[in-house]
C-alpha positions in Angstrom: 37.5 61.7 100.6 37.4 65.2 99.3 39.8 67.8 100.1 39.7 71.3 99.8 42.9 72.3 97.9 43.3 76.0 96.6 46.0 78.6 95.4 48.8 77.6 93.4 50.0 74.3 92.5 52.9 73.9 90.8 53.5 71.6 87.6 57.2 70.8 88.5 60.2 70.4 86.0 62.3 67.4 86.1 65.9 68.8 86.3 68.6 66.3 84.3 71.8 65.8 84.7 74.3 65.7 81.3 74.1 62.0 81.1 70.4 62.5 81.2 69.9 61.1 84.6 67.4 62.8 86.9 69.2 65.6 88.4 67.9 65.4 92.2 70.1 68.2 94.3 68.3 70.4 91.7 65.4 68.9 92.1 65.3 69.2 95.4 67.0 72.3 96.0 63.6 73.4 93.8 61.2 71.7 96.2 62.8 73.9 98.9 62.3 76.9 96.7 58.5 76.3 96.5 58.3 75.4 100.5 60.2 78.7 100.8 57.6 81.0 98.8 54.4 79.1 99.9 53.3 77.0 96.6 50.4 75.5 97.9 51.4 72.4 96.1 52.9 70.0 93.6 52.3 67.9 90.9 55.2 65.6 89.6 55.5 63.7 86.7 53.1 65.5 84.9 53.9 67.4 81.3 56.3 70.2 82.6 57.7 67.3 84.2 58.5 65.7 80.7 56.8 62.4 82.3 56.0 61.1 79.2 59.8 60.9 78.7 60.2 58.5 82.1 60.9 54.9 82.4 58.7 53.1 84.8 61.6 53.4 87.5 62.1 56.3 87.0 58.5 57.9 87.4 58.1 55.2 90.8 61.1 57.2 92.4 61.0 60.0 91.4 57.4 60.1 93.2 58.8 58.3 95.8 61.3 61.2 96.1 58.8 63.8 96.2 56.7 62.8 98.7 59.2 61.7 101.2 61.1 65.2 100.7 57.5 67.3 101.3 57.1 65.2 103.8 53.2 66.5 103.9 53.6 70.1 104.4 51.6 70.5 100.7 49.7 68.0 99.0 51.7 65.7 96.6 49.7 64.8 93.3 51.1 62.8 90.6 50.6 62.4 87.0 49.6 59.2 86.3 46.9 59.6 83.1 47.9 58.4 79.4 46.4 56.8 75.9 46.3 53.8 77.9 43.7 52.8 80.0 45.1 49.5 81.7 48.5 52.0 81.5 46.8 54.5 83.6 45.4 52.1 85.9 48.8 50.7 86.5 50.5 54.2 87.1 47.4 55.2 89.6 47.9 52.4 91.5 51.6 52.9 91.7 51.1 56.5 92.7 48.5 55.6 95.3 50.7 52.6 96.6 53.6 55.0 97.3 51.5 58.1 99.0 50.8 60.7 96.8 48.0 62.9 98.3 46.1 62.5 95.0 46.3 62.0 90.9 46.0 64.2 88.2 44.6 62.5 85.3 45.0 63.3 81.5 42.4 62.3 79.0 43.6 59.9 76.7 45.8 61.6 73.9 46.3 60.4 70.7 43.2 58.1 70.9 40.4 60.8 70.4 37.5 58.4 72.3 34.0 59.6 72.0 32.0 60.6 75.4 31.0 57.1 75.2 35.1 55.8 75.9 36.4 59.1 77.9 33.7 57.8 80.6 34.5 54.5 80.3 38.4 55.2 80.6 37.9 57.4 83.6 35.3 55.1 85.5 37.8 52.3 85.6 40.5 54.3 86.9 38.3 55.7 89.6 37.4 51.9 90.2 40.9 50.8 90.6 42.0 53.4 93.7 40.4 55.0 96.4 43.3 58.1 96.2 41.8 61.8 94.9 41.6 61.9 91.4 41.8 65.4 89.2 40.5 65.0 86.0 43.2 66.8 83.3 41.1 68.4 80.0 43.8 70.1 77.9 42.5 69.5 74.1 45.5 71.5 72.8 47.8 68.5 73.6 45.3 65.1 73.9 43.6 66.2 70.7 39.9 66.4 72.4 37.9 68.1 74.7 36.0 66.4 78.1 32.5 68.2 77.7 31.5 70.2 80.5 28.4 67.7 81.4 30.5 65.3 81.4 32.7 66.6 83.8 30.0 66.9 86.3 28.7 63.5 85.3 32.0 61.7 86.9 32.4 64.6 89.8 28.2 62.9 90.7 29.0 59.4 90.1 32.3 58.8 91.4 33.5 60.1 95.3 37.1 60.0 94.4 36.8 62.4 91.3 37.4 65.3 93.2 38.1 68.0 90.7 39.9 69.5 87.1 42.8 70.7 86.0 40.4 72.7 83.2 43.1 73.9 80.2 41.1 74.1 77.4 41.4 77.8 77.3 37.6 78.1 77.2 36.4 80.4 80.0 32.7 79.6 79.0 32.9 75.9 79.6 35.3 76.4 82.6 31.8 78.8 83.7 29.6 75.9 82.9 31.5 73.6 84.7 31.7 75.9 88.3 27.7 76.7 87.6 26.5 72.9 87.6 29.6 71.1 89.9 29.3 69.9 92.8 30.3 71.7 96.4 32.8 70.3 96.8 34.1 69.7 93.9 37.4 71.9 93.1 38.5 73.6 89.5 42.0 74.4 88.7 42.9 76.4 86.0 45.9 75.2 83.2 46.3 78.4 81.7 48.5 80.7 83.2 47.0 83.4 81.4 43.3 82.7 82.7 44.1 81.8 86.3 43.1 85.4 87.7 40.2 85.2 85.5 38.9 81.7 86.8 39.7 82.3 90.5 37.2 86.1 89.8 34.8 83.4 88.7 35.3 81.1 91.6 38.0 78.7 91.0 39.3 77.4 93.3 43.3 78.2 91.7 45.7 76.9 89.4 47.8 74.3 88.4 50.9 75.8 87.1 53.4 76.0 84.7 54.8 79.7 85.2 54.9 79.2 89.3 58.6 77.1 88.9 59.9 80.6 88.3 57.4 82.6 90.5 56.3 80.9 93.0 55.7 83.5 95.7 54.1 85.8 93.5 51.8 83.6 92.3 50.8 82.0 95.1 50.1 86.3 96.0 48.1 86.2 92.9 45.6 83.7 93.5 45.4 85.0 97.4 44.2 88.3 96.4 42.0 86.8 93.7 40.0 84.6 96.1 40.1 87.1 98.4 38.1 90.0 96.1 41.2 92.2 95.9 40.7 93.2 92.7 43.4 95.9 92.6 46.3 93.9 94.0 45.5 90.8 91.6 45.4 93.2 88.4 48.8 94.4 89.7 50.5 91.1 89.7 48.7 89.9 86.7 49.7 92.9 84.5 53.2 92.2 86.1 54.2 88.9 85.0 52.1 88.7 82.1 54.8 88.9 79.4 57.0 86.5 81.4 53.7 83.8 81.6 53.2 84.9 77.4 56.7 83.7 76.6 56.5 80.5 79.1 54.4 79.3 76.0 56.3 80.9 73.3 57.6 77.3 72.5 56.8 73.9 73.9 56.2 73.5 77.3 58.3 72.9 79.4 60.9 74.0 76.8 61.0 77.8 78.1 60.4 77.4 82.0 63.1 74.8 82.2 65.2 77.5 80.3 63.7 80.5 82.3 65.2 77.9 86.0 68.7 77.3 84.3 68.9 81.8 83.4 67.8 81.6 87.4 70.8 78.9 88.0 68.3 76.7 89.8 68.9 73.8 87.3 71.0 72.9 83.9 69.4 73.6 80.6 68.9 69.7 79.8 66.0 68.0 78.2 64.8 64.4 76.7 64.4 64.1 73.8 62.3 65.1 71.5 62.3 68.5 73.6 65.0 70.6 72.4 66.8 73.5 73.4 65.3 77.2 73.0 66.1 78.8 70.2 68.4 81.5 70.2 65.9 84.4 69.5 63.0 83.8 71.9 65.6 82.6 74.7 67.1 86.5 74.0 63.3 87.5 75.0 63.0 85.3 77.7 66.6 86.9 79.7 65.7 89.9 78.8 61.9 89.8 80.3 63.6 87.7 83.6 65.9 90.8 83.4 63.8 93.4 83.8 61.4 91.8 86.7 64.8 91.7 88.4 64.5 87.8 89.0 68.3 87.2 88.3 
């Protein structure tokens, strides 16, 4: 059941047309961009893809389209977690039926469940599907942390719990997971600014926002770090650190979609309650993209 995936997995954005519909032409061009530039995997319908604003029909169509377009060239992972266990199971079963390689299951947001509630949530989902599950810990969005010992417990109990996207921003917590996990359990940084450090500690890679803008460069960073090439890793990391920081100057995915629009890869359209970037921040992003010769 467990698969060995490594490198830079992009949490891909969802482009929209001016009428609010999904822009599949731009989306296909983005997938081609990632395949050409050696992105190691794609997460569709995640936070960066504005999944919370997609209808059920759009959710199913976007996953199906991605699976067919990628055509097994790299792994396709679908976000399927939510704050309702029954709905998360429904999403997970649907994603599995559409042929994804794995699902990314965020911990329940807003509810703030206890440790027991968290275990029940992930346990029920893991029993409902056979597809590999990557846990997603992002306390800044959900309001609660998945403790390191619970991650290890779930990884040990359930064969299809194969990895975690760890976005707590706490390298000590990640270190505890890396120390105690089953040997074949995958750990991905969920923070672009900590991905280099995480891989140096033994993580498998990153599920990335900034890779939407610099897929080749982030693939190269993860590859160099995994090989222990500290000089090359540091060179790439420090070159793009300011861009990484600017990708989170406003709520994700506002800056990264704005960056892609600046690069003429999509229209600068968002689903409410996301909105366009404020002018002063947009200027900072334009200046950095220009400085890096990305346009």
